[in-house]
N, C-alpha and C positions, 0 to 999 in steps of 0.2 A: 705279507700272507696265510689266511690262518691256520694253523695245524689240526686236525683230525685229533678226535675223542680218540683216544687210548682202543675206547671198544668198539669206535670202527674197525679204527685200525685192525683190530684185532680178529673181522669179520673179512675183513680186509681182504687180510694174510689168506686167511683161508681157503676163502676162494678163490684170489693167484693162486695160491703152493701148489694144491690139492689136483696130483695130475695121477689118473689112471681112467677105471669105470668105475662106474658110482652104479651099483643096483637103486632103482627110484621105484621099483617094480610095492608087493606085498610083500615086504620084510611085515616082521612084528614087531611090536611095539610101539610102530608111528605111530603118534597121538597128536603132535601136532597137530592145527590147523593151518591155514595159508595165513596171514598176518591180514585184514585185508587194504593194509597197505601192499600189497604186493599183488603186480600189477594185472595179470591172465585173464581178462573176460575176454572174447571171443567176441567178435562185429559180422559174420553170416555166421548160417547154420552148417555153412562144409565147415569153421575153422572149431567146431563145439569139441570133435577127439583129441585138437590138438589144443585145451582149452580144458580137455580132462586133465591131460600130460602135461602143462603147463604150471596146474594146479598143488600135482605130483610131486614135479620138482621145488615150487615150492615147502610144500607140506616135509619134504623131504632136507632141504636144505634148512629148515632153519626148527627140524627135529636134535640137526648131526653139527652142524658149525652157532661158533655163539654170537650171532647174528642182534645186535642190541633192538629191542623190540619198536623198537620209533622208527629202526629204519627204511629203506623202502629198498625190494628187490624183485626184478623187472624181467619177466622169463618173454622174448620179443618174440618177435612171427618166426615160424618157420620157414627156413628157405633150404633149396637144392642142394641138396655135396656133391657130395664126388664120391661116396661109397653109399652100393644101394641095398637102400633097411633102414639108411638112416637121413637124420634133417640136422640142418644145422641151424641153432639157434644163438641168439646174447643175451647174455645173465651179467645184470648192473646193479653194487652196491651201493643205497646213496645213504647217507644221514646230510642235511640240511642241505650244502651249496657241494658237497666231497662227494662227486664218483667214479668208482673202479667196473669197469670193465670187461667180458669175457668167455669168446665163443666157445659152443663145447657140441659137439654131435650128441644126439639123440635117438633111440631105437622106435623106429616107425612104430611099434605096441607097446611104446615107452613104458620102456624096463629100466636102460639102461641111458646113463646118459655119460661120456666118453670128455675128460678135458686130456688136451695136450697135442701134437704134433704123430700123425700118420706118416708112415715112412713108407717108401717102397721095398726093399728089398733088395736086393741083387742090381739100383743102380745106381749112378756114378754120384754119388754124397755129394761133391762138387756143383754137378752140372744145376744138381738140385737145388743147392740152396741159392746158386745163379740165378734161377729158375723162378725164385721166393723174391730178388731182388731188381725196385726199378730203373734203370739206367737211364731213359727217354726222360727230359727236362727237369733235370736237375742242378743243381750246383756241382759246376767242378775243374778240375784246371789237367794240364795236360788230352792229350794228342784224342779224339775218342774210339782211332782205331788201333790204339797201342793194345801191346800180346800181354801185357796185366795191368787189372785193374781191381785196384784198393776203396773196398766201399769202408768209410769208416762213421762210426756214431758214434754224438761226442753230442758230452754236453758244457754249458758256455762259463762252466761254476768247477768246473770240474779242473783243477790245479797238472790233473796228469795229465786234459786230453792240451791243455797248456805249450806245455812242453813237447806236446805230443806238433803237434800244429807247428814249434820251431824245427825241430826235428824234419816233418813231412818238407818245408821251404826251404830251412835252407840247407839240408844237407843228402833228402831219398833225393828230390824232384831235381835237384845239383847233376846228381852221380848215373839216375838212369833215364836225360834227358830224352824226349819222347819214344820213352818204352812204355810208362808208367800213366796212367789215369786212374785222381784222384775224387771220388763222388764223393762231396760229406751229407752224412745223414743227422736231421739232428733229431739228438736223446737229454728231453732234460731227466731227470730224477727229480723230482718236486718235491719227493719227501723228505729229502738232507742237502736244497739248494733252494732259497729264497727266492732267486731270481731270476733263476735256468729257463723257467717259459717265455718267463716276457723277452728274453734275450734272444729265446729260440724264433718265439715270435716278429721280433723283427731283425734278425738273420733270412727268415723267409722273406720277410720285405723289401730290402732289402738285393737277396735277390730278382723275384717281382718286379720291382722298380728303374733297377741299374746292376745288370747282370752280372756289367761287365767292373761291377767295384763292388763286388760279395769277397772274395776275398782280400782285397784290401784290409775291409767293416769289417770282419770275421774274424781278421791277424792282429784289426790293434780289439777288439771287445780283448782278447786273450792277454793284449798287452797288458791293456787295463784291468784288469778280471779281480786281481784284490782291492780295488781305488772305490770298484762299483759296488751299491746296496742298496739292497731295498725297495725301499723311502725315495730313494732316486732315479732309480731303475732307468724311469723313460725319459729323463733328462739324459744326463749318462753316456743313457743309447744311441740320441742322436745326435749329440756334439760329437761324438766320434763316428756318426755318420756323416755330419759334414767334414769331420777330416779326415774322411775317406771319398768325397769329393760325391756325396748322396748326397741332393736335395731336401732337407728334416722338413718341410711344408710340404711335396709331397708323401716324407718318409710318415708324419706323424699321422694322420690320420688312421695310415692300415695300423700301425702301434694301436690306435686306438681301439680301434671297432674291434684287433685284431682279427683280422682278415687273411689271415697268411693262418691260422689255427687248425683249421682240416687237416694243410699241406703237415705239419706240425706232426699232429697227431698219426696222418697215413704213416712216415719214417718212423713213431713209436710201435706204432703195433707190427711194421715192416721187423722192424729188431726181434718184438716182444719170440713174434714168430720164430726168428732164426736164435730165441736161445739169450738174448743178448742179457748181461745181467750187472756189466757194469761196465762202465768207462773211460780208454778209450776200448774199445772192439777194432779188430779190423779183421775182413777177408778182403785176403786177396788171391786172387782165379779160385771162389768159394772157396780156400779154408782161410779157420778162421783163426785169427790170432788174439790174444787179450793184452790190453797195456801196453804201453812204450816205450820196450825195452828194444833199440837199435836192433842188437843182433836176429836177434828175433824177425821182424821187419825184414829186415836185408837173406834174410835166411830164408825165408817164403818168398820174397820178390828172386831170389836165384834159384831156387829150383819151378817156381813159376813161369822160367825165362827158359829154360833148359827141359822146360818138359813134365817134372817130374809132377 
């Protein structure tokens, strides 16, 4: 996998990590014009005002952040948001084949751009988290009506995630048999792991093709994690699928076409919304637990069972 250039990564880091309200109105000293590569052209007269705001955003970003001149900055269509006076838009920074996107709220008067989550103070924070997580038609183990739901965001190339998988299967699930459901989410850290994305795509393909064999396949990937390398990952992942009893001839077209990439991206965006910053990260009945320390997981499960 080709690594992004340092200047691109610098721009991406600022785009993805800057949190707060950015005033994009009429500040003095904003002299940088939008690049011709910035895609903000309207498609109808009704979008003329939105086009002006998108151009303003592009000018502000290029004037404030070190975005490479040949990088594209795409401000997507404005969509309705839950908040009066604000649209939602997706801003994408790209250079070559590299892309990074993030959702923002933009005020309808074009003065403010807000990145980050908006929280409802006074609401139950755990219920708020649970509402953000999709739990239907997802790979899982344990009864759907279990009193405790553990949602794990993991990277298949992450050594700590491999240890967490063994802990879940060998210790936690037997200990709380029938009381816990574990849901698995894909969270490939592509900036540090070179075959993690391909592994996530293959894992999602396995769930799509043979959901009853998904857990066995996932476990095998983790068990053989150290042996897999980026140059041979496809064949190695297919061989492991065969060992798990999955038809490799059916799985291969799904992997090659990256048919499940939208599912992987959905999991990843969901994790970002929940502020997942490392793997593994668990949500146990809505409570975040970072890392694979058994005592932390047991404590959260016991408190969930006790209704705390």
